[in-house]
N, C-alpha and C positions, 0 to 999 in steps of 0.2 A: 508782209514775207519778206523783209527786207536780207535776210538771209542768203549769203551766199552757196549752200543747199539747196535753194530752192531755183537757182539757174535753169533755164529749160535745157541745157546742152553743156558738155564740158568735154576736156580731151585729156585721155590717160585714167589718173586716179582719181576718184572723187574730189571736189575741194572739202575741207573742214574748217571746221572755225568753233570757237567755245566762248562762253561768256560766265561768267559768276557776278552777283552785286549783292551787298551785305550791309544793310542800314540798322544803325545801332544807335539809342541815346540813353543818357542814363542824367539822374538828379542826385548830388550827392551831399551832406552834409555832415560835420564834424565837430566835436566838441572835445578839448583838453585839460585838465587843471592839475596843478602841479603845486602842492603848498611843500616850501622851504628845501624841496628837493630831497623831500624823504615821504611825500606820499602822492602818486599819480594816479589819474583817471581818463581814460580815453572812452569814448565812441562815437559811432559813426552810422550813418543812415543811407542806405544808395537805393533807387528806384531805376531801373534797367528795362529796357524795352530791344527786341532784335527783330528783323524780317528773318529770320532764319528759321524760327519756332512756327508752329503751328497756330493759324486764327483763333485756337481757343486758351493759346498759352503763348502770349508773345509777352506780355509784363509780369517782371517778379521785384519784391522786395527782399534786401540783403541789409545787413546789418554788423554790428560786431560791438562789444565792449571790452575793456582791457582794465587792469588794476596792478599797481606796483609798488613795493613798500622795500626802500633802501634802509633796510634795519643797519648795516654797519655804521650807518650816522648817528644810531642812538647815543646817545652820552653814555647811558645806562651798562649798554651791551659793550663800550669799547674798553672798562675798566673789568668786566668780567672776562672777556676775548682778546688780550692786547695783542695777540699774533694776528689777528684779522683787521685784513688790509681793504678787504671790498667786502658786500654781499647785499642783494636784493632779490627778494622773492617777485614771482611775474604769476597770473593768472590773466587768462582772455578765453572768448567763446565769440564765435561769429558763424556768421550762416554766409557762403559764398556760393559761388557757380562758374562753368565755363562752357565758353561757347567751342566746341570741339567736333564738329561735324559739318559737312557742306552744307553750300548755304540754301538748295532747294530739298533737303532730305525730307521734310516735313508736306512737300508738294508733289501730286500726278505729273510728270514731266515725260515727252512724246517727242520722237524724231521721226522726222519726214521723211519718206523714199523718193527718188528723185523719178522713179517711174511711176508711168499714171496707168490708170483701169477706168476705162470707160470717161475719160476725160479728168477723171480725178484723182487727187494725190491722197495717200495711204500713208498712216504714222504707225509707229509702233511705242510700246510703252518702256522708258530706258530709267524712270524712277518711280516705284510705288511709294505713295506719298502716305504719311502719317499725322491728320489735324490736330490729333492728340500731342505731337508731340512737343515738348517742354523744359523745362530749366530742369537741370542738373544740380538736386540741393545739395551742399554737402553743410554738415555742422558741427563746429569742431571743440572741444574743450581741451587747454593748452596751460600744461603748470611748469611752472621753471625754477629754477634758480640756478645765480650766478653768485661764487667767490674765490676771494683771494688771500693768501695766507701767508704772513713772512714778507710783507712790502712786496705782496703778488709772485715772489720767485715761484710758489704753486699757487694755480688758476682750476676753477672747475665749473663746468657750466652741464648744466643736466635738464632734458625737457621727457616730459611724459605728456602724451598725448591720445585724445581719443576723437575720433570722426566716422560721423556716421550720415552715408550720401544714399538719399531717396533717388527716385527718378532716375537711377542709373541707366543709361544706353548701351544697348550692343544691337549688334546684327544679327536680327530674325530670318532664319535659311525655312525655304518653302518645298515643298515640290516642285517637279520642273512640270507638270501640270499645270501649275496655277500660271503658266506664262510668264513668270517673273519669280525669278530666284532666292530675293533678299531686300526687305526694308528696316529700318530705323523701330526699333521698338523699345519700352520701357522692360530692362532686364528685372527689378526690383529695388532692393534694400541694400547695404553695403556696410560694414562695421571695419572701422582700421584700429588697432591700437597699437602703441610701438614707444619707444623711448630710442634718449640717445645723449651719453655721456662721455663729455671730453675732459680732459686731465692735462695740464700743461706741466711742465717743468724748467722754471729759467735755472739752468745747472750752474752756469757761469754770466756773472755780468762784470766786466772790469775796462768801466768808461773810459781812464786813463791809457789802457791799452788796445781801445777799441777793438775787444774780443766779446762775444756772447755764444754763449751755448744753449741751445734749447731742446726739450725731448716734447712731444706732445703723443697721446695715444689717446684713443677715440672706439667708442661702441655703438652701435645702432641694431635695431631691430624694428620688423613690422606683423602683425599679424591680422590679416583679415577674416571676417566670416560673413557668409551670404544671411542674411537673414528672413530675407523678403524674396520669393520668383512669380512672375505674372503666370498666369494659367497657359500662355502662349509658350514661354522659355520652358516651363515644366514637359510639356508635350516634344518640342522640338528636344529636348535631353533624354527623356523618354525613348525616343525613336532611334536615338544615335547610339547607346548602350550594348548593342550588340551590331552597330555599322560595321562593313570591310576593313580589315585591319592595315597602318602603313608600319614605318619603321619607327617611328616617333611617336613619343608618349601622349595620350588621350589627358586634354583638360575639360570639362563639364562643368556645370552650375548646379548646386544641389544647397538646398537650405540645411543652414547647419555647419555648413563644410565651406573651405577656402575655395576662392577662386583659384588659389596656385595648387587645388590637390593634385596628386599624380592619379590616374584610373589605368591600371594595365590588365591583361587577362593572368586568372591567377594558375600559378603551374606547381603540381608537385615533385617535378625533379623528373629525372631520364631513368624509365624501364629497363632494367637488367636485363632481362630475356629479350628485347629487340632493340632496345638501344634508341625507342622514338621517345621525341617529350610528351610527358603527360600533362593533363589539365583538371582543374578542379570545377566542377559542375553546378550551378547553383542549388542543384537538388542533392548536392553531396557525391555523385557520381566522378567516377575517372574516366576522363574519354580522353582519347588522343589528337583527336583534332581540333583547334582553337577558333572554327568555326562557331558561333551562336553563344560562345561563351559569356556570361556576361561580366563586365570589367567590376574591380573592385579598389578601394581607396587605398593608397598605400603608403602616404603620406604627402608634406607640403614642400612643395621644391624649393622654397624661400629659408636662406639659414638662420637657425634660431638668434645667431648672431653673427653678423657682419664687425667687419673693425678694421682701424686705420693704425697705422705706427708710423712716427716721422721724428726726425732731427734734424736739427739746421745750424750750422758752426759757422760765424762769420770774425774773421780777424781781418782787419786793415780792409784793404780791397778784395780779400780773398771771402766765396762764400759757397758750402757745399751744405747738401739740401737731398738727403736719403728718404725715400718712401716706400712702404711694407702695408699691406693687406695681408687679411684674413676673413675667414668663413666657415664656420661649424655648424654642422647642423640640419641641413638641409639634403633633401633627397634628391638623387640625380639617376638619370637612367645613363649604362654604361654602354653606349653606342658600339665603339670598339669592341667590345666582348660579343653584343649580340650580331653584328653584321661580319663582323672581319675574324670571329672564332666559331659560335656556334653557327651561322649562316657561311661561312667559307665554302667559296667556290677555289675547288685545287686545282682546276686549270690556269688559276692567278696569281700570283707573289701575296703572298697572306703575314700575318702575323705569327710566329712562332708558337705561339700559345695554343692554334691549332690542335697540334700533337699532344699535346699536356691535357690533361685529364680529361680524354674523352672516351667515349664508349667503343669497345675495340671486338668483344666478344661477349655472348652469353654469361649472365652473372656478374658483369663490370657494375660495381658503383660509379658512375659516373656523374662530371659537373655536367658534361655537353654531348650532343647528343651522337649518334651514328654518321658520319661523314655520308653513307649512302641514302640517309632519310630523303625524300622528295616532299616533306611536308614544312612550309616554310616557319620559321619561330619568329614571332612578332615581340612587342615588349611586354613583357612579364615581371612577377615579383621578386624571380629570382637574378634578375639583372637591375635592379634598381639597390643602390647604395646610400649609406648615408656620410656625406662630403664632409671632409674635414681639409682644410687646404689653406696653406701658406704660401706668400708671394711676394716675391722681391719686384715692388712696382716701377722705380724710378731711380735714378741719380742724376743730380745737377751741380758740375761744376762752373761758376762765373766768377772772374776775375777783371776787376776794375784797375785799368793800369796808372799808378800815380800823377797826379797830375805834373809833375817837374818832369817826367818823361816825354810828355806829348805837348807841353805848351809852346817849345820850338816848331811843333806841324800847325800851331794855331787851334790846337784840339782843346775841347772844354771836358771832354770825356772819349776814352777809348774800351770797350767793354769784349771782353774773349767769351764765349760761353760754350761749353759741353755738355751732354746730356745724352743720357740712352734709358730705354723702357723695357719693360718685359725681361728682365735679367733672369730670374728665375722662378720656377713653378712646382712646388711641392704639395701631393696630394695623397689620399691614401686610395682612390679611385684613378686604376691606371688606365689611360685610355689616350688615341694619338690627339696631339693639338698641334703639331707643328705648321699644317697648311689648314689652320680655322684662325680668324683673326678671335681673339684679340693678343694672340702669340705671335707677336713679329717682335724680334730683337732690333731696335732700330736706332741709331747713334744718330746723333745731330749734331753740328758745330756751327757757331755763330760769331757773326763778327760786327759790331756793330759802334757808332762814333758820332759824336756830338760835335758841331762847332761854333 
């Protein structure tokens, strides 16, 4: 009992301490083969063990294999496609894992009390262990191609992947009556599929004048599906479908659905006679209170397409870089409409839309409820929209002064940089952003020199 918390007395607040130890070891072997810089083969095997896992699952094997073909080096292909500068097909398959939880999640842990009872020291549970807690395996296929055209003035890189993660770990929550509220549990199995494509255009390349100008466009997407859930997680999800509501959307785990699926209360609009919001019950009945109304899935919060656009221009010592972004097709709750318009408190300064499209008198067909309604509105399907957003992310300008200007000061380099982020944001969903990260217009100026 050498911890300071076991001292017989202390002054003021109880002394505290913490400790965590992780021990891990691994054995790795690799084989690489290359024939004529055209055909490639790689494989690896690794055996890992870690103390953070349960006694029954501390060791796990991981391996990978990959092949590649530099098809642009084939003579017969060069004669058919003379404009092809480079080209490579890639395929890989591998099994990996991560150690992404606290050191003692697999163990039952306790904390001692300083007070004594009948000459004995008491203890309370601070961690509810799970001896079966094991490695979270991810099995991934990846197909890729890299190509260059017209002396690499146009480049293309594309990847398609499929990842299946088994023994996925999550927090399982327990009723308070158990004496402890959560522990690490195996969620089940999850599949991720997606792609990324990047196209680059080298529009100007004039070496004698030290001028280059390039444009890059990329798009990527990811979709995940829950393939399997443990019985414990299914029970927890069933109990939470009619839980108390908040002003945030609910994310739940269901087989056949995405981890990013949004679940909200189904609403059918505003009652023209009373001005109250109406909800659709599971049995098809219309009710005026959201209590115990079962939530429904209304779409995925992940965009169908994410993307970036950028351009880079260099002339001698001047470098200008611009970055843009876009998100298309994801579902999003308009929290501004919900909290600042639908649930507006007229005692405070509010969004101007509070008085627009609102129910005022019997017979009105309106989008928002009567201001006199005392029933709070929680996230529902009529406040979830499909997001299409375009952003101007950054501008970066750098200028390296000519050596002839600075050599008299014994400098090798003097660089001036100005940059600014989050210049503008265009979206079909109108909501407040000025007080929340990442919408912070941030200019930065810097000067660096080398002697």
